[in-house]
ZAMARGU-4260 file (C-alpha; in steps of 0.2 Angstrom, whole numbers, plus 5000, padded with zeros to 4 digits):
<rodrens>
0) 5117/4966/4872 | 5104/4953/4868 | 5093/4947/4882 | 5100/4930/4882 | 5117/4938/4886
5) 5111/4946/4902 | 5111/4939/4919 | 5094/4937/4928 | 5098/4952/4938 | 5102/4963/4923
10) 5087/4956/4915 | 5077/4961/4930 | 5084/4979/4930 | 5081/4981/4911 | 5062/4981/4914
15) 5063/4998/4923 | 5070/5015/4919 | 5085/5017/4929 | 5093/5031/4919 | 5087/5045/4930
20) 5095/5061/4935 | 5098/5068/4952 | 5093/5086/4946 | 5076/5079/4939 | 5073/5070/4956
25) 5076/5086/4966 | 5065/5096/4955 | 5050/5084/4955 | 5052/5082/4974 | 5052/5100/4977
30) 5035/5102/4967 | 5028/5087/4976 | 5032/5094/4994 | 5027/5112/4989 | 5010/5106/4984
35) 5006/5093/4997 | 5017/5095/5013 | 5007/5108/5022 | 4990/5099/5021 | 4997/5084/5030
40) 5002/5093/5045 | 4988/5086/5056 | 4985/5077/5072 | 4979/5062/5064 | 4994/5061/5053
45) 5006/5063/5068 | 4997/5049/5077 | 4999/5037/5062 | 5018/5042/5061 | 5020/5038/5080
50) 5012/5021/5076 | 5025/5018/5062 | 5040/5021/5073 | 5053/5007/5074 | 5060/5013/5091
55) 5078/5010/5089 | 5093/5009/5100 | 5109/5003/5091 | 5123/5011/5103 | 5140/5004/5107
60) 5135/5007/5125 | 5119/4996/5124 | 5118/4983/5138 | 5106/4970/5145 | 5100/4983/5158
65) 5098/4998/5146 | 5088/4987/5133 | 5077/4980/5147 | 5073/4998/5153 | 5070/5003/5134
70) 5058/4989/5132 | 5049/4992/5149 | 5046/5010/5143 | 5035/5003/5129 | 5025/4992/5141
75) 5023/5007/5152 | 5017/5018/5138 | 5004/5006/5133 | 4997/5007/5151 | 4998/5026/5152
80) 4993/5031/5134 | 4981/5017/5128 | 4972/5029/5117 | 4987/5032/5106 | 4991/5015/5102
85) 5010/5010/5101 | 5026/5010/5091 | 5028/4997/5077 | 5043/4989/5084 | 5058/4989/5095
90) 5074/4988/5085 | 5090/4982/5093 | 5106/4972/5090 | 5104/4953/5089 | 5111/4949/5106
95) 5097/4958/5114 | 5083/4949/5104 | 5080/4937/5119 | 5078/4951/5132 | 5066/4961/5122
100) 5055/4946/5117 | 5054/4940/5135 | 5051/4958/5142 | 5039/4965/5129 | 5021/4964/5134
105) 5012/4974/5121 | 5004/4964/5107 | 5008/4969/5089 | 5025/4977/5093 | 5038/4968/5083
110) 5055/4963/5089 | 5067/4969/5075 | 5085/4965/5075 | 5099/4972/5063 | 5109/4957/5057
115) 5121/4951/5043 | 5136/4960/5049 | 5127/4977/5052 | 5131/4991/5048 | 5145/4987/5035
120) 5139/4970/5029 | 5157/4966/5028 | 5158/4948/5034 | 5156/4930/5028 | 5139/4925/5022
125) 5140/4910/5034 | 5142/4922/5048 | 5127/4933/5042 | 5116/4917/5041 | 5121/4911/5058
130) 5118/4928/5066 | 5101/4930/5058 | 5096/4912/5063 | 5101/4916/5081 | 5092/4932/5081
135) 5076/4923/5075 | 5078/4909/5087 | 5080/4921/5102 | 5064/4930/5098 | 5066/4942/5083
140) 5051/4944/5073 | 5059/4955/5059 | 5077/4956/5052 | 5085/4972/5045 | 5100/4968/5034
145) 5112/4979/5024 | 5116/4975/5005 | 5134/4972/5001 | 5137/4990/4995 | 5154/4986/4988
150) 5148/4972/4977 | 5134/4983/4971 | 5145/4997/4967 | 5158/4986/4958 | 5144/4979/4947
155) 5144/4962/4955 | 5125/4961/4956 | 5125/4943/4957 | 5135/4942/4974 | 5124/4956/4981
160) 5108/4948/4977 | 5113/4930/4981 | 5116/4936/4999 | 5099/4944/5000 | 5091/4929/4993
165) 5100/4917/5006 | 5096/4928/5021 | 5077/4929/5015 | 5077/4910/5015 | 5083/4910/5033
170) 5069/4923/5037 | 5056/4914/5028 | 5039/4922/5033 | 5047/4934/5045 | 5049/4952/5037
175) 5066/4956/5031 | 5070/4974/5028 | 5085/4978/5016 | 5095/4993/5020 | 5103/5001/5004
180) 5114/5014/5013 | 5109/5027/5001 | 5123/5039/5007 | 5136/5027/5000 | 5126/5024/4984
185) 5128/5043/4979 | 5116/5044/4964 | 5098/5042/4961 | 5102/5030/4947 | 5111/5019/4959
190) 5097/5020/4972 | 5084/5015/4959 | 5095/5000/4954 | 5098/4994/4972 | 5080/4996/4976
195) 5074/4985/4962 | 5088/4972/4965 | 5084/4971/4983 | 5065/4969/4980 | 5069/4956/4966
200) 5079/4946/4979 | 5066/4945/4992 | 5065/4961/5002 | 5049/4964/5011 | 5054/4982/5015
205) 5068/4993/5008 | 5076/5005/5020 | 5087/5020/5017 | 5101/5019/5029 | 5110/5012/5044
210) 5111/5028/5053 | 5130/5025/5055 | 5135/5034/5039 | 5132/5052/5033 | 5121/5057/5024
215) 5108/5045/5030 | 5090/5046/5025 | 5086/5060/5013 | 5070/5065/5005 | 5078/5063/4988
220) 5082/5045/4991 | 5065/5042/4998 | 5057/5049/4982 | 5068/5037/4971 | 5064/5022/4982
225) 5046/5025/4983 | 5045/5027/4964 | 5054/5010/4963 | 5042/5002/4975 | 5027/5008/4964
230) 5035/5002/4948 | 5039/4985/4955 | 5022/4983/4962 | 5014/4988/4945 | 5026/4975/4937
235) 5024/4961/4949 | 5009/4964/4960 | 5019/4963/4976 | 5019/4977/4989 | 5035/4981/4997
240) 5036/4992/5012 | 5047/5008/5014 | 5057/5013/5029 | 5068/5029/5031 | 5080/5029/5045
245) 5095/5039/5051 | 5094/5058/5053 | 5075/5059/5057 | 5076/5072/5070 | 5061/5084/5068
250) 5042/5081/5066 | 5044/5090/5049 | 5056/5076/5043 | 5043/5063/5047 | 5029/5073/5038
255) 5040/5075/5023 | 5042/5056/5022 | 5024/5053/5025 | 5020/5065/5011 | 5031/5056/4999
260) 5024/5039/5003 | 5006/5046/5002 | 5008/5055/4985 | 5019/5041/4976 | 5012/5025/4984
265) 4995/5030/4990 | 4984/5027/5005 | 4987/5008/5005 | 5005/5011/5011 | 5000/5023/5025
270) 5000/5010/5039 | 5014/5002/5049 | 5013/4986/5039 | 5021/4995/5024 | 5028/5011/5031
275) 5040/5013/5046 | 5052/5026/5053 | 5068/5021/5060 | 5071/5033/5075 | 5071/5036/5093
280) 5073/5054/5096 | 5058/5059/5085 | 5046/5049/5096 | 5045/5061/5110 | 5043/5076/5098
285) 5028/5067/5090 | 5020/5064/5106 | 5023/5082/5112 | 5014/5088/5097 | 5000/5076/5098
290) 4997/5080/5116 | 5000/5099/5115 | 5013/5098/5129 | 5031/5093/5131 | 5033/5075/5134
295) 5050/5066/5137 | 5043/5048/5140 | 5055/5038/5129
</rodrens>
């Protein structure tokens, strides 16, 4: 097919190698971790990882009261452990944006809302735009959306990308993280394509998963996504962040993702402007290892 016959989205993809095999990814990842993981198991790395956490509550049982307590914990932590800094963000449903923004007292902690028909992304674009606009109006400083996985898997890149573009237009200068739901994409090739299309359409971050579908984040998906971010940066000069989320339950999990980011993207990505971890249960485990005693603060 000649270039003139390609859509702009197919043309964007044609600049990258998306013909990648799962077995090759697995092999390369194993070598990378075998060589580098152990040396990153340090207190300084764990402190950085804590500062990269998007402290998340996305439960059916969330309420004004529970989210208020959740936010006040972040305020209290800043008072009790000032030497450790703080988490990067509090991530909630859009209807809680107002209570988080009004209660949060800590500078530089973002108010992140999932939006756009999260977690399935199966609703009208008008609803997605309205939900995102309302979340921002009520105090959200970052938005996490999910790609239309069905459109992507059926090859309708135009519909998928146009939704991302429209929602980025709503977000304007606010960071928009685009969730690929890598467990539904199945293959490394699909994950690479979805990563590139999301970045091309305006994603400030690409994120693995909603946490509502298994498998959620995997090191293999992270490897592919970070490679895509690197190639996209080399092609365009634009730095896009990376966020694994869903299934991060041990400190080793966090260290694995740190190692992948460090080795593929480099030191410039090792900060909470370009690297986040979507989790809540991991937070106390990181704190416990940093302080050398069991802590159940959050």
